[in-house]
C-alpha positions as CSV (number, residue, x, y, z in Angstrom):
1,M,31.4,2.0,49.3
2,Q,28.5,0.5,51.2
3,T,24.9,1.4,50.1
4,E,23.5,0.2,53.4
5,G,23.3,1.9,56.8
6,I,21.0,4.8,55.8
7,D,18.4,5.4,58.5
8,A,15.7,7.3,56.6
9,R,13.3,7.1,59.6
10,R,15.9,9.1,61.6
11,A,15.8,11.8,59.0
12,V,12.0,12.1,59.3
13,E,12.2,12.3,63.0
14,E,14.8,15.1,62.8
15,L,12.5,17.0,60.4
16,K,9.9,16.8,63.1
17,E,12.4,17.9,65.7
18,L,13.3,20.9,63.7
19,A,9.7,21.8,63.1
20,D,9.0,21.6,66.9
21,L,12.0,23.8,67.5
22,T,11.3,26.6,65.0
23,G,7.7,26.1,64.1
24,G,4.3,26.7,65.6
25,P,0.6,26.6,64.9
26,D,1.1,28.9,61.9
27,G,4.0,27.0,60.4
28,A,7.8,27.3,60.1
29,R,9.4,30.6,61.2
30,R,13.0,30.2,59.9
31,V,13.2,33.4,57.9
32,A,16.9,34.0,57.0
33,W,18.9,36.6,58.9
34,T,16.6,36.3,62.0
35,G,16.9,34.8,65.4
36,Q,14.8,31.7,64.5
37,W,17.0,31.0,61.5
38,A,20.1,31.3,63.7
39,K,18.5,28.9,66.2
40,A,17.9,26.4,63.4
41,R,21.5,26.8,62.3
42,E,22.8,26.1,65.8
43,W,20.7,22.9,65.9
44,L,22.1,21.8,62.6
45,R,25.7,22.5,63.7
46,R,25.2,20.4,66.8
47,K,24.1,17.5,64.6
48,L,27.2,18.0,62.4
49,D,29.4,18.1,65.5
50,E,28.5,14.5,66.1
51,I,30.1,13.6,62.7
52,D,33.9,13.4,62.0
53,C,34.0,16.4,59.6
54,E,35.3,19.9,59.1
55,I,32.7,22.6,59.7
56,E,32.9,26.2,58.6
57,T,30.8,29.2,57.6
58,D,31.8,31.1,54.4
59,E,31.8,34.8,53.6
60,A,28.2,34.6,52.4
61,G,26.9,32.9,55.5
62,N,26.7,29.5,53.9
63,L,27.4,26.6,56.3
64,W,29.7,23.8,55.1
65,A,30.6,20.4,56.4
66,T,33.5,18.5,54.7
67,A,34.5,14.8,54.9
68,P,37.8,14.5,52.9
69,G,38.2,11.6,50.5
70,D,40.9,10.1,48.4
71,S,40.6,13.0,46.0
72,E,39.9,16.7,46.6
73,S,37.2,16.5,43.9
74,A,34.0,16.9,45.8
75,V,30.4,15.9,45.5
76,V,28.2,18.5,47.2
77,L,24.9,17.7,48.9
78,G,22.9,20.9,49.2
79,G,19.8,22.6,50.7
80,H,18.6,25.5,52.7
81,I,17.2,25.5,56.2
82,D,15.5,28.9,56.0
83,S,11.8,29.2,55.3
84,V,9.2,31.7,54.2
85,P,7.1,33.2,57.0
86,N,4.6,30.7,58.2
87,G,6.0,28.1,55.8
88,G,5.9,24.4,55.7
89,W,7.9,21.8,57.5
90,L,9.6,20.4,54.4
91,D,10.5,23.1,52.0
92,G,14.3,23.5,52.3
93,A,14.5,21.5,55.6
94,L,14.1,18.2,53.7
95,N,17.0,19.1,51.5
96,V,19.3,19.7,54.4
97,I,18.2,16.9,56.7
98,G,18.1,14.4,54.0
99,A,21.6,15.4,53.0
100,L,22.6,15.3,56.7
101,E,21.5,11.7,57.0
102,V,23.4,10.7,53.8
103,F,26.5,12.7,55.0
104,R,26.3,11.0,58.4
105,V,26.4,7.6,56.8
106,L,29.0,8.2,54.1
107,A,31.4,10.5,55.9
108,P,33.1,7.7,58.0
109,Q,33.5,5.4,55.0
110,Q,36.5,5.2,52.6
111,R,35.5,7.3,49.6
112,P,37.2,8.0,46.3
113,V,36.2,11.7,46.4
114,T,35.5,14.3,49.0
115,L,31.9,14.6,50.3
116,R,30.5,18.0,51.3
117,L,27.2,19.3,52.7
118,V,26.1,22.9,52.4
119,D,23.2,24.8,54.0
120,W,22.8,27.8,51.7
121,A,22.0,31.1,53.4
122,D,18.7,32.7,52.4
123,E,17.4,30.7,49.5
124,E,13.9,32.0,50.0
125,G,14.7,35.8,49.9
126,A,11.7,36.2,52.3
127,R,13.0,39.1,54.3
128,F,14.7,41.3,51.6
129,G,13.3,39.9,48.4
130,R,16.5,38.5,46.8
131,S,16.2,34.7,46.4
132,L,19.1,32.3,46.1
133,F,21.2,34.7,48.0
134,G,24.0,32.6,49.4
135,S,24.3,30.3,46.5
136,S,24.4,33.1,44.0
137,A,27.2,34.7,46.0
138,A,29.1,31.5,45.8
139,A,28.3,31.2,42.1
140,G,29.5,34.7,41.5
141,T,26.2,36.0,40.1
142,L,25.3,38.2,43.0
143,K,26.2,41.9,42.5
144,P,26.5,43.6,45.9
145,D,25.5,47.0,44.5
146,D,22.3,45.5,43.2
147,V,21.1,44.7,46.7
148,R,22.9,47.2,48.8
149,D,19.9,49.5,49.3
150,F,17.4,46.7,50.0
151,K,15.4,47.1,53.2
152,D,12.9,44.8,55.0
153,K,9.4,45.8,56.0
154,D,10.7,47.4,59.2
155,G,13.2,49.6,57.3
156,I,16.3,47.6,58.4
157,A,18.9,47.8,55.7
158,L,20.2,44.5,54.2
159,P,23.9,45.2,55.0
160,D,23.0,45.9,58.6
161,A,21.1,42.6,59.0
162,L,23.9,40.7,57.3
163,R,26.4,42.2,59.7
164,E,24.4,41.0,62.7
165,H,25.1,37.5,61.4
166,G,28.8,38.0,60.7
167,V,28.5,38.6,57.0
168,E,29.9,41.6,55.1
169,L,28.1,42.3,51.9
170,D,31.2,43.4,49.9
171,R,33.0,40.1,50.8
172,M,30.1,37.7,50.0
173,N,31.4,36.7,46.5
174,E,34.6,35.4,48.2
175,A,32.4,32.4,49.0
176,N,33.2,31.2,45.5
177,G,36.4,29.7,46.8
178,Q,34.3,27.0,48.4
179,L,33.5,25.6,45.0
180,R,37.1,25.3,43.8
181,N,37.0,21.5,43.8
182,A,33.3,20.9,43.5
183,A,32.7,18.3,40.8
184,A,28.9,17.6,41.2
185,Y,25.9,19.0,43.1
186,L,22.9,17.0,44.3
187,E,19.7,18.4,45.8
188,L,16.6,16.8,47.2
189,H,13.4,18.8,47.3
190,I,9.6,18.5,47.6
191,E,8.0,19.0,44.3
192,Q,5.8,21.9,45.4
193,G,3.4,21.0,42.7
194,P,0.8,18.3,41.9
195,V,2.4,16.3,39.0
196,L,3.8,13.3,41.0
197,E,0.7,13.0,43.1
198,R,-1.5,13.0,40.0
199,M,0.7,10.1,38.6
200,D,0.6,8.3,42.0
201,L,4.4,8.3,42.1
202,P,6.5,9.1,45.2
203,L,9.6,10.3,43.4
204,G,10.8,12.1,40.3
205,V,14.0,13.3,38.6
206,V,14.3,16.9,37.7
207,L,15.3,17.9,34.1
208,G,16.2,21.4,35.0
209,T,14.7,24.7,36.2
210,F,12.4,26.8,34.0
211,G,13.6,30.0,32.5
212,V,11.5,33.0,33.5
213,E,10.4,36.1,31.7
214,R,8.6,38.5,34.2
215,H,7.1,41.8,33.0
216,A,4.8,44.6,34.0
217,V,2.3,45.3,31.2
218,R,0.6,48.7,31.4
219,F,-2.4,49.8,29.4
220,A,-3.4,53.4,29.1
221,G,-6.8,54.6,27.9
222,Q,-9.2,57.2,29.1
223,Q,-11.2,57.0,32.3
224,A,-14.8,58.4,32.1
225,H,-18.1,58.1,33.9
226,S,-19.6,54.6,34.0
227,G,-23.1,55.9,33.5
228,S,-22.8,58.5,30.7
229,T,-20.3,56.7,28.4
230,P,-21.8,54.3,25.8
231,M,-20.1,50.9,25.6
232,D,-18.8,51.5,22.1
233,A,-17.2,54.8,23.1
234,R,-15.0,53.5,25.9
235,K,-11.2,53.2,26.1
236,D,-11.2,50.9,29.1
237,A,-7.6,49.9,30.1
238,F,-8.8,47.2,32.5
239,V,-10.8,45.4,29.8
240,A,-7.7,45.4,27.5
241,A,-5.7,43.9,30.4
242,A,-8.3,41.3,31.2
243,R,-8.6,40.2,27.6
244,S,-4.9,40.0,27.3
245,A,-4.4,38.0,30.5
246,T,-6.9,35.4,29.3
247,E,-5.1,35.1,26.0
248,F,-1.8,34.8,27.8
249,R,-3.2,31.9,29.8
250,D,-4.8,30.2,26.8
251,D,-1.6,30.4,24.8
252,A,0.3,28.6,27.6
253,A,-2.4,26.0,28.0
254,R,-2.0,25.1,24.3
255,R,1.7,24.4,24.8
256,D,3.5,21.5,26.5
257,D,4.3,22.0,30.2
258,V,4.9,25.8,30.4
259,R,3.4,28.4,32.7
260,A,1.9,31.9,32.3
261,T,0.6,33.8,35.3
262,T,-0.9,37.2,36.0
263,G,-0.1,37.8,39.6
264,F,-1.0,41.4,40.3
265,V,-3.5,43.9,38.7
266,N,-3.6,47.6,39.6
267,V,-6.1,50.0,38.2
268,S,-6.9,53.7,38.2
269,P,-9.1,55.3,39.3
270,G,-10.5,52.1,40.8
271,I,-13.9,53.5,41.7
272,V,-17.4,52.1,41.0
273,T,-18.6,55.1,39.0
274,A,-15.8,55.2,36.4
275,F,-14.2,52.7,34.1
276,N,-10.4,52.6,34.3
277,G,-8.2,54.7,32.2
278,W,-5.0,52.9,33.4
279,C,-4.2,49.3,34.3
280,E,-1.0,47.6,35.2
281,M,-0.6,43.9,35.5
282,S,2.2,41.4,35.8
283,L,3.0,38.5,33.5
284,D,5.2,35.7,34.7
285,Q,6.1,33.2,31.9
286,R,8.1,30.0,32.4
287,A,9.4,27.3,30.2
288,L,12.3,24.8,30.1
289,N,13.1,25.5,26.5
290,A,14.6,28.9,25.7
291,E,13.2,29.1,22.2
292,E,9.7,28.3,23.4
293,L,10.0,30.9,26.2
294,A,11.1,33.5,23.7
295,D,8.1,32.6,21.5
296,M,5.7,32.8,24.4
297,L,7.0,36.3,25.1
298,R,6.8,37.4,21.5
299,T,3.2,36.0,21.2
300,A,2.2,37.8,24.4
301,R,3.5,41.1,23.1
302,E,1.7,40.8,19.8
303,T,-1.5,39.8,21.6
304,S,-1.4,42.8,23.9
305,E,-0.8,45.2,21.0
306,R,-3.7,43.7,19.0
307,V,-6.1,43.8,22.0
308,A,-4.9,47.3,22.9
309,G,-5.7,48.4,19.3
310,E,-9.1,46.8,19.5
311,E,-9.9,48.6,22.8
312,G,-8.6,51.9,21.7
313,V,-5.8,52.0,24.4
314,S,-2.0,52.0,24.3
315,V,0.3,49.3,25.9
316,E,3.9,49.3,27.1
317,W,6.0,46.6,28.6
318,E,8.7,46.7,31.3
319,R,10.9,43.7,32.1
320,L,11.0,43.1,35.9
321,W,13.2,40.0,35.9
322,Q,14.6,37.4,33.5
323,I,16.6,34.1,33.9
324,E,17.4,31.6,31.2
325,P,16.3,28.0,31.4
326,I,18.9,25.9,33.2
327,P,19.0,22.2,32.2
328,F,20.6,19.7,34.5
329,D,23.4,17.2,33.6
330,E,22.2,14.3,31.4
331,D,24.6,11.8,33.0
332,L,23.4,12.7,36.5
333,I,19.8,12.6,35.4
334,E,20.4,9.0,34.3
335,L,22.1,8.2,37.7
336,A,19.2,9.8,39.5
337,E,16.7,7.8,37.6
338,E,18.5,4.6,38.5
339,A,18.5,5.5,42.1
340,V,14.8,6.3,42.1
341,N,13.9,3.1,40.2
342,E,15.8,1.1,42.8
343,V,13.9,2.4,45.8
344,A,10.5,3.2,44.3
345,G,10.2,0.9,41.3
346,K,9.3,3.7,38.9
347,S,10.5,7.2,38.1
348,H,9.3,10.2,36.1
349,R,11.2,13.1,34.6
350,L,9.8,16.6,35.1
351,P,11.0,20.2,35.1
352,S,11.0,22.5,38.1
353,G,8.9,25.6,37.9
354,P,10.3,27.1,41.1
355,L,13.9,28.1,41.2
356,H,16.3,26.4,43.6
357,D,20.0,26.8,44.7
358,A,20.7,24.0,42.2
359,A,20.0,26.5,39.4
360,E,23.0,28.5,40.5
361,M,25.2,25.4,40.9
362,A,24.3,24.1,37.4
363,R,26.0,27.1,35.9
364,L,29.3,25.8,37.3
365,M,29.2,22.0,37.6
366,P,27.1,18.9,36.8
367,T,23.9,19.1,38.8
368,V,20.7,17.2,39.3
369,M,17.7,17.3,41.7
370,L,15.3,14.7,43.1
371,F,11.7,15.5,43.8
372,V,9.4,13.8,46.2
373,K,5.6,14.4,45.8
374,S,3.8,17.1,47.6
375,L,0.2,16.4,48.8
376,R,-2.3,18.6,46.9
377,G,0.7,20.4,45.3
378,L,0.9,22.7,48.3
379,S,4.0,24.5,49.5
380,H,5.0,27.8,51.2
381,T,2.1,27.1,53.6
382,K,1.6,25.3,56.9
383,E,-0.5,22.8,55.0
384,E,2.5,21.6,53.1
385,D,2.9,17.8,53.5
386,T,4.3,14.6,52.1
387,P,3.6,11.0,53.3
388,E,6.3,10.0,55.7
389,E,7.0,6.7,53.8
390,D,7.7,8.8,50.7
391,L,10.1,11.1,52.6
392,E,11.9,7.9,53.7
393,L,12.1,6.8,50.1
394,S,13.5,10.2,49.0
395,V,16.3,10.0,51.5
396,Q,17.2,6.4,50.4
397,A,17.2,7.6,46.8
398,L,19.5,10.5,47.6
399,H,21.9,8.1,49.4
400,R,22.1,5.8,46.4
401,L,22.5,8.8,44.0
402,A,25.3,10.2,46.2
403,V,27.1,6.8,46.0
404,R,26.7,6.6,42.3
405,T,27.8,10.2,41.8
406,M,31.0,9.8,43.8
407,D,31.9,6.8,41.7
408,W,31.1,8.8,38.5
409,V,33.2,11.7,39.6
410,A,36.1,9.4,40.5
411,K,36.1,7.7,37.1
412,G,36.2,11.1,35.4
413,A,38.9,12.6,37.6
C-alpha cells in the first residue's frame, strides 16, 4: 500500500467548512439528535458519496462507510461529529474528518483487509446526559431500560427524539452486528488538556482511558445561628466538606498523573445568618491503574470519616457512576508511536482523562488513540484550538498508523 497521497491540508479546510456550516459566534451547535447534527451528517454523507464505498446507518444511528479489502477483517477509523452546545471546532469533528481524509486516500487502493469509517451517534451525551451512546450500543453495554425515561431540558423523551431520527431504542443493540469482523479500532482526537503543549510536542500516543469513581458525599451536622454559637460548639457540615475536598485534592497531587475533582457543592440552609447543618458535594476520581483508583477511593472515604468525626458531623457516600480503567493495545501503541515519530520526530505516551468512543471499542478489539495538542488545554468551548500545522501532522500520523495497522491485522489473520 502507498503511504503517499494524503492531503492533510484538505482535511483542515473541511474542518473549517463544517464549522462554517454548523457553527457561529458562540461555537459549534452540532448537538446529537437535533437538526444541526442531522445537517452535519448530511454534509458528511455527501463527502462519502464521492468515494467508492458502501454507506449505511445502523440501528443505533451510527453512520458507516466500508471499503472492502482482500479480507473481511476490518480496521475501523472512528469519531463523532456531534458537539456539546457552543462547543469547539475540533472536538469530535477532527476524528471524523481526519478519518475521512485517510479513508478517501486508502479506499481506492488494494488492501489486505477491509477499511471502515464510523461516525458514532451522540458521543457527547449533551442533550440527554448519556455519553458514548451509539458506541456503547454497538459494544452491547447500553441497557435501553436504563435510559428509557431520560428527558431533555424541554421535557422531550429520549425515545421520541431517537424516533425522529429513525432510531428505535429497543433495537439499538442490534448495531453490534457492525463489529462482527472488526479487528482494530483507531481514533484521532485533540488532547483537551495541557500536557502536550507544556512539552512543546504536537502529537502523543494514548495509553488508555482513566477509570472513574464518581460519588456524592453528604455531611450532616446541625445548623444554628451564626452569631450565638461559639466556634468550638459548631457542627458545621460545610466545613467538614471543605476540609475533605482539600484533602482529596492533596492526596491526588501526591500521586502520579491522577485526578480528583469536587465539581458541585450544595448546602442547607445556605443563608448568611446560619452555618450549614447539611452539605452535599461531588467527588470525581480518575486513574489509569485500577489498584491506584481503588486506593484513592479508600483513602478518600477514610479521610471524610476522620474529618467528620473531628467536626462532630456524620458522613455518607453514594456512588453516582463508575467505570474501570481501559488500557489500549500494546502492539497498536507501538505502531502509533512509530507513526508519530515519523511525522513529528518525537512522541509522548499519556493517558486520556476524558472518555471516548475508543473506550467502548477497547472492550472488544485492539484499540489505540492519537492525541494532538490543545492550545491552553481548552475544549468544550468556542476558544478550543490547535495550530493548523499540528492538525495536518495529526492526519498524516493517522494515515501512517492506518497503513501499519492494516498490515498488522493481515499478518495476524
